[in-house]
C-alpha positions, 0 to 999 in steps of 0.5 A, a space after each residue: 504460168 508466167 502470167 500467174 507469176 507476174 500477177 502475183 508480183 503485181 498484187 504484192 506491189 499494190 498491197 505493200 505499205 510505204 512511208 514517204 515525205 511529200 508536200 500536200 496541196 489540199 483535199 476534195 471530196 471523193 465522189 461515190 465514197 462518203 467519208 473519203 477525200 482525194 488528196 493532191 500531192 506535190 508530185 501530182 499524185 492523187 490518193 485517198 484518205 479518210 476525212 477524219 485523218 485529214 481534219 487535223 492536217 486541214 486545220 493547220 494548212 496555211 500556204 500549200 504545199 504543207 510538208 507531211 509524212 504519209 504512209 500509203 497502202 495501195 492508193 490510200 493514205 493510212 497515216 499522215 503527220 505534219 513535218 512542220 515545226 511547231 512554233 
Protein backbone atom coordinates (compact mmCIF):
# COMPACT_ATOMS: atom_id res chain seq x y z
CA UNK A 1 0.00 0.00 0.00
CA UNK A 2 2.83 2.41 0.79
CA UNK A 3 4.42 1.77 -2.63
CA UNK A 4 1.11 2.51 -4.33
CA UNK A 5 0.84 5.84 -2.50
CA UNK A 6 4.34 6.91 -3.59
CA UNK A 7 3.70 5.79 -7.17
CA UNK A 8 0.55 7.94 -7.23
CA UNK A 9 2.47 10.99 -5.98
CA UNK A 10 5.21 10.36 -8.57
CA UNK A 11 2.64 10.20 -11.39
CA UNK A 12 1.14 13.50 -10.27
CA UNK A 13 4.58 15.16 -10.25
CA UNK A 14 5.44 13.86 -13.74
CA UNK A 15 2.12 14.92 -15.24
CA UNK A 16 2.01 18.39 -13.69
CA UNK A 17 2.59 21.51 -15.74
CA UNK A 18 5.10 24.18 -14.71
CA UNK A 19 6.00 27.58 -16.18
CA UNK A 20 9.53 28.91 -15.83
CA UNK A 21 12.05 31.35 -17.25
CA UNK A 22 15.28 29.88 -18.64
CA UNK A 23 17.87 30.38 -21.36
CA UNK A 24 17.91 28.12 -24.43
CA UNK A 25 20.97 27.24 -26.49
CA UNK A 26 19.33 25.54 -29.44
CA UNK A 27 17.57 22.42 -30.68
CA UNK A 28 18.44 19.24 -32.53
CA UNK A 29 16.22 16.59 -34.13
CA UNK A 30 14.92 13.99 -31.69
CA UNK A 31 15.82 10.51 -32.92
CA UNK A 32 12.81 8.29 -33.47
CA UNK A 33 10.33 11.15 -33.06
CA UNK A 34 9.52 12.83 -36.40
CA UNK A 35 8.47 16.45 -35.95
CA UNK A 36 10.04 16.67 -32.49
CA UNK A 37 13.23 18.38 -31.37
CA UNK A 38 15.40 18.20 -28.27
CA UNK A 39 16.04 21.63 -26.73
CA UNK A 40 19.16 22.27 -24.64
CA UNK A 41 18.49 24.61 -21.73
CA UNK A 42 20.93 26.82 -19.86
CA UNK A 43 20.55 24.66 -16.73
CA UNK A 44 21.79 21.58 -18.69
CA UNK A 45 18.35 19.98 -19.06
CA UNK A 46 17.18 18.61 -22.38
CA UNK A 47 13.45 18.75 -23.12
CA UNK A 48 11.35 17.86 -26.14
CA UNK A 49 9.34 20.32 -28.24
CA UNK A 50 7.27 20.13 -31.42
CA UNK A 51 9.22 21.54 -34.35
CA UNK A 52 6.41 23.97 -35.23
CA UNK A 53 6.61 25.55 -31.75
CA UNK A 54 10.40 25.94 -32.01
CA UNK A 55 10.54 27.61 -35.46
CA UNK A 56 9.59 31.15 -34.27
CA UNK A 57 12.27 30.96 -31.57
CA UNK A 58 14.90 29.66 -34.01
CA UNK A 59 14.12 32.58 -36.33
CA UNK A 60 15.16 35.15 -33.72
CA UNK A 61 18.02 33.21 -32.10
CA UNK A 62 21.22 35.20 -32.49
CA UNK A 63 23.63 34.58 -29.63
CA UNK A 64 22.64 31.86 -27.18
CA UNK A 65 21.41 31.57 -24.57
CA UNK A 66 18.15 33.24 -25.55
CA UNK A 67 15.92 34.03 -22.52
CA UNK A 68 12.51 32.39 -22.89
CA UNK A 69 9.48 31.55 -20.81
CA UNK A 70 8.48 27.91 -21.15
CA UNK A 71 5.63 25.78 -19.93
CA UNK A 72 6.72 22.20 -19.33
CA UNK A 73 4.61 19.08 -18.93
CA UNK A 74 6.66 16.03 -18.06
CA UNK A 75 9.73 16.27 -20.29
CA UNK A 76 8.01 18.27 -23.06
CA UNK A 77 7.81 22.01 -23.65
CA UNK A 78 4.14 22.71 -24.41
CA UNK A 79 4.49 26.50 -24.76
CA UNK A 80 7.45 28.80 -25.39
CA UNK A 81 7.82 32.56 -25.82
CA UNK A 82 10.81 34.85 -25.99
CA UNK A 83 11.55 37.26 -23.17
CA UNK A 84 13.80 39.40 -25.37
CA UNK A 85 12.51 42.90 -25.83
CA UNK A 86 11.71 43.84 -29.40
CA UNK A 87 13.80 46.70 -30.73
